[in-house]
N, C-alpha and C positions, 0 to 999 in steps of 0.2 A: 503493501501502499505505499511505504513512504516513497518507491521507486517512480510510482503512478503519478502520486501528488509532485513531486520533481519536475516532472516531465512537463505538469499540466500547467504549473508555473512558470518553466522556458519558453513552453510555446505562448504565454499571453506576455510574454516580455521580448521575445522574437516575433511578435506577432507582424506577419508581413515582408521579411527577410529571411528566409528559409534557409539558409549556409548559415548562418549566424546562428538558428537554431541548432540546427545540426551538430554546428563545433560546439553549444554547449550542453547540450546533451549527453555530448561524448565523452564530453569533462567531467561532467557533473554523474554520471554512471561508473565511470573508473575509480571516479574517486568512493561513491556508496560502492562501489563491489572490494575496495579497500579497507571500507569501516570494517565490512561483512567477515572480512578473513581475518581481520584483525578483535573481534569480539572474543570477551574471554568463553561465551559459548563454544565459537567454535576452536579453540586454545583450548578447552576440557574433553571438546570431543576426540580432539586430532591424541591428545595423551592417551585416551581410554583406548582408540586402536593400537597404537604403536606399542598400549600396553601389553594388550591384547596376546599382540605378534610377541611380544618378551618369552610371555610366558608359555604361549605355541614352542616356540624355539625351543627354550627351556624342555617341553614334556618330550617336544620329539627325541632330544638328546637321549634324555632318563631315558622313552621306548627302547633303544639300539645300549640302553646299561652303563650309559656314561654322565657322571652327575659332575658335570665341574661346581665350582661357586662360583653363584653369582656376584660381579662387587659394582659397584655406580661409582661414574667419574663424578666428582662433583665440579657442578654444581645441580646442575640439571637434570643427569642422571636419576636424583634420589628420585623425580615425580614418580618413576613408573613404577612401582614395588614398594610394600611399608617394609618385606622385609631382609638384608639383606648380608649378605655373610663378609662384607668389606667394602673399604673406598680408598678410592686412588683421587691423583688427585693430577692428571695432564690436562693440560694449559691449549685452549687453542692459538691463542699468542705465537705460543713458539712453534706453532706451524704455519704462518701464516705466510702467504707465498714474499718470497725473497727474502725474510725476513725469521728466517729457520733459525733454531737453537736448542741447544739442550742446558736443563736443571741441574746445576749440580743441587740445588736447594729442595729436589724434588724428584729424589733417586726412585720414590717407589715400590724400595725394593722388598717392601712388605707384601707386594702384589704378586713381583716378580717371583719369590721363595713361595707366596701360595700356588700360583700358575705351576712353576716347577716340582712341588707336591702333590698335587693333582692331576698334573696331563695336560696341564689347561684351566683357564677360565674366562669367564663371561663379562664381560666388561659394556655398561650400558650406558650410554651417553645420549643427546639431542641434537638439531641443528633447527637454523631458520630454514621458509620455505625455500625448494627449488635446489637446494642441495639433501647429495645422500645420505653427506657425512660430514658432521667437524672434521674442522682443522685439526680438532686435538687427538683426532684417531685418524685420518686422513696422513697426516706428516707427527704429527710428536708422536705418539706412540711406534711406525716401525722406524724413526730416530734412534729412538728411547733403545729397543730391542737392538739396534745394531752395537750400538753404544756398550751396553752390557756385554753384549754375545763379545766384546773384542776385548773387553778390560777382565772376563773369569777365563773366556775360551786360551788352551794352549797357545806356546809362541814357539817360534822358528818352525822347523819343519812339520809340524805336529799342526798347525794352524790349518793347513788344508784339508783336515776332514773334519772341522770345524767351522760350520755356515756362520761368519762375519759381515756377509752382505748385508746390503742396506735390499728389504722387499717392501718397495711400495706400491701403491692399490695403480689399477693399468688404467685409473680413469689422469692421474695427474697427468700433464704436458709432460714428453720425454725430457725440452728443456729444462725444466724444472726438476724434474728426478735424476737428473745428470749433475746440477748444480749441488742438489742435497747430496746424491753419491759422494761427490768432492769433500766434502765437509764432514766425513763422518770424520775424518782417521784427526780432525784439526778439535773436536769435541772431544774425543777422547785422549788427547793431551792438553788441552785446558785441566783437567780433573788432577785435583792435590791427589798428591800423593796420599792422605787420608782418609779421599772420598776413596781412591781404589781399593785403600785396604780394606775400608768398609764393605764394599762391593764383592770381593772374593773372600773375605770372612764368612756372608749370610751366604753367600749363593754360589760358594763354590763347590762345598757340601752336599748341594740338594739339585744344582740344574744338570742334568744329566743328559739336555740337549739343549741343542741353541732357540732361545727364545725367536716367536714368529708371530707377525696378525694372520688375522685372515679376516674379511668384513661380511657382514649379512645384515642385510635390512627389508625391511618388506616387500619392498624390486627385484630382490634379487634373492630372497630365499627359495623359489622352488627349482633352481640351476644349485644352488651352493650350498644348501645343506645338509644332503645323502654325500655330496666330494669333499669334505667339507670334515667328517668322523675321522677322530684322529687314528694315528698309525703305530702310535708310540712314543712323536716327540713332545715338546712342554709346546702350548702352543695359548694365546689368548683369541677368543673370539670376540669380539665386537658387533655389535649392532646399533 
C-alpha cells in the first residue's frame, strides 16, 4: 500500500510530464526496496533461514558419524545458535583486499587445538547482502592456516611432506591470490620468538596434519557437503 500511495503522489507531482514521472517513480521505488530489505523483519527472517542451514549441515555431518565442535566467529556468528562449543575471533579487516594481515594478538590457538583434537571444526560467520562469505573466512582464515602450518611444520627437507601452501577460495581474483601467497612468509617472519614458541608448544603435540579451510554456504551446500567429508586430516569447515 505504501508503494501505491507513493506512486499516486509522484503522478500528481509530475502531471503532464511523463518522463519526470518515470524518473521520480524509478528513484522512489528503488529507495523503498532498500528500506524493505533493511527492515528488522527481513533481517530476522534471513537469520532464521541461515540458522536452519547451519543446523541442517551439522546434522548431515553427524549422520556420517562426524561430530565436529561448532564454533562462532565473533561477533556476527553468535546470532545463529544458542549453544556453542567455543568462539574464535578472525577479523574481516585482516582480510580486506590489498590490506591483508596476520594478527599476532589474535592467534586463535584454542580454535586450532580444537580442530586438531577433533579432526575439524565448524566456524560460523555471516556477511552482508551480495557476498557469499565475509573476508574473515575468505582471506583471514586461510592466511592464518598457512602461517600456523609453517610455524608448526617440520623444517628443511621434511617440509615437503607437510602442506604449507595457502589454500584460498576459488572466487578470489588470481591477482589477489598471488599477492597473498607472496605475503605468507613475511607474516611468519614477523612473529616474535615468544609467539612462535607459544604456537609450537600448544599445537605441536596435537596437530598431526596441516590446517586447511573449506567453505560451505546455502549456495554451495549441494555441491560440497559430500565432497567435504573428512579423510583423516584436520580441517575447519565454514558456513
